[in-house]
ROMAR-290443 format. One record per residue (C-alpha): residue number from 1; x, y, z. Coordinates in steps of 0.001 Angstrom, whole numbers. Layout:
% ROMAR-290443
num  px  py  pz
NUM  X  Y  Z
...
//
This chain:
% ROMAR-290443
num  px  py  pz
1  105198  127513  54965
2  102700  130311  55582
3  103025  133753  53341
4  104824  136542  54812
5  101689  138146  55749
6  99989  135219  57315
7  99857  135368  61435
8  101610  132089  62420
9  99484  130486  65289
10  100410  130603  68757
11  102267  127448  69688
12  100469  124974  72363
13  103654  124962  74585
14  102512  128429  75849
15  99475  126770  77264
16  101118  124076  79074
17  100512  123837  83206
18  104026  123752  85201
19  103304  119923  85562
20  103358  119726  82040
21  106260  121606  81302
22  108014  119809  83922
23  107085  116127  82164
24  108123  117799  79103
25  111579  118568  80218
26  111874  115079  81196
27  110704  114187  77381
28  106949  113135  77793
29  103814  114804  76520
30  100774  114431  78642
31  99027  111314  77550
32  97267  110476  81451
33  94831  112258  82919
34  95676  114643  85239
35  93001  114566  87584
36  94431  113489  90882
37  94824  116061  93934
38  97782  115951  96486
39  95512  113791  98651
40  94519  111597  96295
41  98229  110922  95654
42  98792  110631  99081
43  95613  108314  99507
44  97092  105852  97027
45  100270  105061  99040
46  98806  105122  102096
47  95786  102238  101044
48  98568  100278  99284
49  100525  100204  102782
50  97568  99347  104439
51  97943  98838  108235
52  94448  96703  107904
53  96219  94634  105404
54  99688  93747  106074
55  99424  93938  109697
56  96966  91373  109745
57  97778  89120  107066
58  101700  88681  108043
59  101198  88871  111951
60  102016  85232  112131
61  105209  85704  110633
62  106162  88331  113077
63  104725  86335  116153
64  106060  83099  115675
65  109775  84303  114887
66  110296  86046  118174
67  107293  86263  120064
68  105589  89820  121465
69  109173  91577  121125
70  109470  90852  117423
71  106440  93148  117093
72  106709  95681  119537
73  110348  96153  119184
74  110871  95129  115576
75  108057  97394  113952
76  109292  100763  115289
77  112853  100124  114386
78  111835  98968  110959
79  109333  101905  110177
80  112095  104775  111334
81  114480  102729  108754
82  111651  102413  106099
83  111032  106222  106436
84  114441  107181  105666
85  114038  105208  102318
86  110939  107352  102001
87  112583  110249  102185
88  115351  109297  99697
89  112585  108373  97361
90  110696  111571  97606
91  113596  113721  96856
92  114000  111578  93636
93  110345  111882  92432
94  110466  115661  93240
95  113299  115944  90644
96  111463  113177  88160
97  107559  112903  88459
98  106984  110533  85903
99  104543  107443  86139
100  107904  105060  85305
101  109060  106366  88532
102  111736  103854  90148
103  112741  102681  86448
104  112966  106194  85036
105  115232  107655  87915
106  117571  104783  87683
107  117796  105099  83653
108  118371  108840  84067
109  121058  108126  86673
110  122848  105269  85814
111  122115  104657  82102
112  119729  101940  80437
113  121197  98646  82359
114  120498  100266  85546
115  116853  101277  84255
116  116284  97915  82833
117  117160  95862  86006
118  115351  98065  87978
119  112168  98458  85875
120  111837  94771  86002
121  112572  94078  89528
122  109880  96953  90321
123  107428  95406  87906
124  107675  91790  89454
125  107336  93280  93360
126  104098  95252  91893
127  102834  92332  90332
128  103819  90147  93599
129  102047  92657  95948
130  99141  92916  93980
131  98859  89145  94270
132  99555  88819  97695
133  97121  91743  98739
134  94162  90330  96523
135  94909  86588  98197
136  95267  88092  101752
137  91742  89803  101142
138  90583  86677  99625
139  91799  84885  102995
140  90238  87452  105027
141  86753  87709  103238
142  86692  83616  103999
143  87829  84248  107449
144  84895  86644  107894
145  82170  84353  106646
146  83339  81273  108307
147  83435  83477  111889
148  79773  83931  111039
149  78905  80981  109649
150  79912  77230  110987
151  78410  75385  107991
152  80672  77622  105646
153  83547  77201  108073
154  83079  73539  107788
155  83909  72990  104021
156  86918  75259  104276
157  89247  74515  101467
158  92361  76221  99474
159  90344  75914  96458
160  87721  78286  97786
161  90112  80728  98981
162  92008  80675  95550
163  88389  81232  93939
164  87434  84265  96014
165  91265  85399  95247
166  90488  85425  91474
167  87138  87216  91649
168  88979  90055  94409
169  91437  90121  91198
170  88910  90336  88562
171  86456  93256  90360
172  89766  95203  91005
173  90537  94771  87375
174  87062  95707  86422
175  87193  98884  88677
176  90725  99976  87320
177  89527  99472  83711
178  86171  101901  84189
179  88114  105283  85297
180  91213  106584  86430
181  89393  109194  88297
182  87037  106736  89782
183  90256  105302  91288
184  91203  108768  92618
185  87773  108934  94518
186  88212  105307  95979
187  91710  106135  97220
188  90397  109149  99200
189  87555  106948  100576
190  89959  103920  101489
191  92033  106592  103617
192  88757  107539  105602
193  87950  103639  105884
194  91321  102464  106882
195  91815  105787  109686
196  88085  105166  111096
197  88268  101078  110987
198  91815  100774  112459
199  90429  103445  115152
200  87122  101468  115874
201  89233  98009  115825
202  91522  99506  118305
203  88682  100759  120597
204  86788  97233  120543
205  90132  95381  121308
206  90786  97885  124352
207  87109  97856  125657
208  85581  94375  124556
209  87857  91922  125873
210  87655  90692  129893
211  91174  90829  130466
212  94081  91740  128521
213  98192  90815  128690
214  100600  92766  130666
215  103168  95370  129583
216  105978  93199  130615
217  104429  90297  128125
218  104014  92697  125288
219  107453  94293  125651
220  109866  91459  126927
221  108262  88219  126158
222  110151  86148  123363
223  109824  82694  121929
224  111066  80788  118842
225  108207  78826  117317
226  110849  78562  113803
227  111854  75084  114363
228  115160  76180  114595
229  117704  76356  117280
230  115678  73679  119663
231  113452  76581  120338
232  115891  78525  122060
233  115567  82255  122752
234  118952  83322  124109
235  121451  82625  121756
236  122924  84498  119060
237  121201  82678  116475
238  117609  83569  117849
239  118499  87540  117720
240  120280  87382  114110
241  118894  84540  112497
242  114985  83980  114062
243  113726  87392  114725
244  114530  88762  111464
245  112453  85989  109734
246  109442  88140  111122
247  111112  91340  109354
248  108425  89882  106903
249  105182  91852  109031
250  106971  95426  108873
251  108788  95577  105350
252  105882  93846  103914
253  103088  96106  105214
254  105159  99381  104687
255  105526  98533  101174
256  104149  99930  97888
257  104556  103656  98697
258  106229  104025  95005
259  102783  104511  94122
260  102816  107953  94580
261  105698  108290  91734
262  103687  106300  89396
263  100484  108141  89961
264  102492  111378  89433
265  101458  112125  85953
266  98411  111974  87226
267  98807  114327  90142
268  98593  118216  90297
269  101641  119873  91672
270  103340  116682  91872
271  106882  117628  92207
272  105876  118382  95698
273  102580  116286  95887
274  104181  113176  95385
275  106988  113723  97380
276  104809  114575  100112
277  102933  111377  99545
278  105311  108897  99927
279  106967  110226  103175
280  103449  110941  104931
281  101885  108025  103760
282  105080  106019  105334
283  104798  108056  108793
284  101260  107698  109362
285  101304  103983  108451
286  104338  103393  111097
287  102338  105354  113941
288  98727  103780  113067
289  100121  100213  112445
290  102071  100075  115717
291  99254  101068  117870
292  96897  98824  115943
293  99455  95744  116462
294  99889  97055  120207
295  96273  96490  120804
296  96090  93114  118828
297  98930  91524  121264
298  97801  93066  124474
299  94528  91532  123754
300  95455  87409  123129
301  93511  85686  125723
302  94557  83308  128267
303  94543  79550  128008
304  92954  77027  130334
305  96117  77240  132768
306  95686  81181  132642
307  98623  81712  130920
308  99101  84285  127535
309  97650  81628  124678
310  100773  81778  122165
311  99900  78802  120646
312  96395  80325  119614
313  97960  83762  118531
314  100679  81966  116416
315  98087  80877  113994
316  97287  84276  113306
317  94745  87076  114107
318  91527  85758  113600
319  91703  83225  116373
320  92964  86450  118593
321  89597  88062  117614
322  87063  85135  118079
323  89137  84342  121373
324  89220  87789  122910
325  86137  89194  121317
326  83481  86672  120568
327  82254  85728  117178
328  80218  88636  116927
329  82784  91107  117274
330  85181  89118  115510
331  83160  89202  112539
332  83016  93181  112837
333  86436  93479  113050
334  87502  91217  110415
335  84728  92380  107777
336  86288  95992  108737
337  90194  94204  107545
338  88992  92597  104539
339  86921  95616  103008
340  90236  97488  103814
341  91953  94771  102015
342  89703  95088  98981
343  90333  98862  98725
344  94194  98145  98997
345  94072  95296  96134
346  92174  97914  93767
347  95316  100405  94452
348  98102  97779  93966
349  96291  97133  90598
350  96566  101010  89426
351  100043  101429  90552
352  100922  97946  88703
353  98976  98632  85762
354  100599  102282  85678
355  104427  101105  86006
356  103526  98635  82948
357  101932  101165  81055
358  105293  103481  81493
359  107607  100652  81101
360  105778  99334  77864
361  105904  102837  76468
362  109652  102684  76502
363  109564  99443  74732
364  110858  97283  77901
365  108336  94899  77977
366  107455  92243  75191
367  104631  93142  73358
368  104657  96522  74482
369  102339  98122  71566
370  99619  96274  73218
371  100520  96801  77030
372  100613  100738  76477
373  97591  100909  74680
374  94996  103329  76486
375  91096  103442  76507
376  88962  106410  75563
377  88943  107424  79011
378  93077  107324  78919
379  93144  104103  81242
380  95843  101377  80476
381  93242  98618  80482
382  95306  95973  78517
383  98173  96638  81504
384  95734  95836  83985
385  94486  92751  82641
386  98028  91933  81982
387  98716  92316  86077
388  95750  90583  87126
389  96600  87550  85035
390  100516  87540  86312
391  99099  87878  89527
392  96969  84736  89455
393  99852  82665  87743
394  102244  83851  90562
395  99953  82602  93421
396  99046  79090  91928
397  101585  77297  94643
398  99110  78471  97536
399  96832  75841  95962
400  99316  73362  97803
401  98332  72572  101308
402  101178  72949  103629
403  101090  71482  107465
404  103543  72466  109796
405  103540  70844  113143
406  99665  69984  112555
407  98914  73719  111481
408  98052  74617  107890
409  100490  77522  107119
410  100067  79747  103930
411  103761  79430  103028
412  103124  80064  99618
413  101495  83409  100441
414  104651  84393  102631
415  106462  83528  99526
416  104566  85950  97678
417  104700  88788  100177
418  108371  87959  100395
419  108728  88166  96498
420  106915  91539  96748
421  109338  92865  99543
422  112630  91851  97754
423  111321  93019  94089
424  110245  96451  95177
425  112879  97241  97755
426  115907  96107  95573
427  114319  98351  92799
428  114224  101059  95083
429  117908  100667  96034
430  119475  101325  92673
431  118378  104689  92249
432  118845  105607  95898
433  122570  104277  95511
434  122909  105775  92124
435  121278  109289  93658
436  124177  109113  96563
437  126533  108446  93904
438  125577  111540  92050
439  126260  113693  94868
440  126330  117469  94587
441  125569  116821  90329
442  122173  115852  91333
443  119591  118301  90001
444  117216  118427  92754
445  113620  119116  92741
446  111487  121630  94817
447  111316  118920  97655
448  114389  117404  98823
449  116829  116209  101522
450  119969  118817  101074
451  123184  117260  102543
452  121571  114998  104774
453  121589  112735  101671
454  124996  111892  102406
455  123712  109223  105400
456  120320  108687  104531
457  121237  107179  101032
458  123564  104497  102196
459  121473  103736  105014
460  118493  102893  103132
461  120680  100881  100961
462  122051  98695  103532
463  118694  98129  105077
464  117412  97123  101896
465  120184  94901  101369
466  120095  92889  105063
467  116251  92513  104699
468  116182  91074  101292
469  118788  88242  102095
470  116747  87294  105115
471  113720  87014  103377
472  115337  84840  101005
473  116594  82312  103668
474  114148  78894  104420
475  112145  80079  107262
476  111847  76735  108620
477  113779  73719  108788
478  111691  71461  106317
479  112470  74174  103742
480  116318  73745  104107
481  117802  71397  101389
482  120215  70348  103741
483  117854  69054  106510
484  116529  65475  106899
485  113017  66606  106972
486  113306  68690  103793
487  110359  68529  101607
488  109595  70696  98573
489  106139  71785  99544
490  107584  73890  102144
491  110025  75773  100198
492  110221  79282  100193
493  110198  80041  96463
494  110886  83725  97165
495  114740  83529  95927
496  114070  80887  93239
497  111789  83692  91524
498  113657  86533  92141
499  117274  85311  91495
500  116083  83040  88514
501  114159  86367  87284
502  117693  88240  87693
503  119487  85783  86140
504  117079  85418  82932
505  117250  89348  82558
506  121237  88896  82563
507  121132  86730  79930
508  118419  88757  77890
509  120104  91853  78680
510  123648  90755  77240
511  121937  88416  74663
512  119748  91266  73225
513  118206  93911  75290
514  121372  96087  75300
515  120910  96231  71678
516  117986  98188  71313
517  117053  99040  74764
518  118355  102482  75121
519  116434  103638  78448
520  113329  106185  78449
521  111821  107116  74970
522  110678  110439  74728
523  106894  111012  73393
524  107760  114862  72289
525  109811  116457  69785
526  113687  116606  70931
527  113689  120240  70122
528  110825  120578  72557
529  112887  118809  75480
530  115962  121149  74995
531  113635  124181  74847
532  112232  123460  78159
533  115965  122068  79387
534  117372  125717  79176
//
């Protein structure tokens, strides 16, 4: 105790910024380096959404399940619904701008059990999206070189692509470990690469091809390459079972925007900036992605009979680029896309590692003391390496060669992307539903939806549940265990991983976790939390 005549030093709390005070009210001290601007926060979500990644890597999933209409109509409809999801999450991050993001919101609004399941779903989704984007990047690096070099293309193998994938993960990890501020700079550059790159690709697709498809083809042509329904395009099954298989294109592309929440502890004026980062990244991506996809569909070349070459287009964007543009322009377009996908993979690693750090900070991951460690530059390096290793393990089935009707199809890649969508969006749905249930009791932040939450939140949850169910169904007859042509190599292992993980988490929760997991742990004194809460 100081003597009566000794001056009492001024408490450090007086020097906290508004962001640090807000974080203190939530129970945390400022451990991470708050060096990100609002633009950088928007940039990481925009980079992870990456219209130059998802639009191209999952083009076949949309095109083969419905044809051009599956792209020209499904994208804008789902895009608007996802924007509603974004608005509901913007309101949540404004109230609770923490690195734990989704999981923290669920814990605050629904208790430890809600936080536990949300956190694990979110983490599984983030690891899967990191794996999916890195593998897509590796695929496009291989396609770029193969388009330029016939000798390289002749030696194609899934092993070669997987090795490139591992190198992409390693490079993304090294960049993330080097500096958190470097990631902010990279994401700023990534935004302009995506904007300028996408614009350049659209212009190339408009002016270089000798011919383009008609508006009628792009907006009314439909076909069924799923193998179901004998190719029917008029039955109810086509509209309510086949076309929804193509939802993966839109739902996978426009995901990962929770990165703005995970980086909120490193963002200035986070209560506003992170909220805007979420919905703006979605809105701009929906518009830009739609223009890009339409340009690709219009550029589909004709076959020898003078008809749109649907068979060629069903093999993905690379054959479209080569057929419509020639190898030189195709190489240029693929290079832009592959580079954008590397930016995207690096951003995914950043987001996933921050979630791992935050979840470990609260003791939810085995070995939490290891995963939450920070370097001298206040970067969660161990979490970065952990995400990279988990991503590589999750993608091992991509080494299995799968042919569908004589065409090699990356079913394992589609499964990884489905896991990403299901894990992330189900994690989103829990706090969105809980916020709706809280109604007027919810303490809104500086950015909020007002009374519109009453219809926005139920609509958002319904969209997530419906799409998640479709993405767990066998998308080809050979993946259906009740069909004679069933083979395990065709199986969509998204439901096996997702439902299996939920089963294990449920057993873990009731057997052990509920006894020690109490939700977010405060890293500052409870008296300080109470003082800021007054």
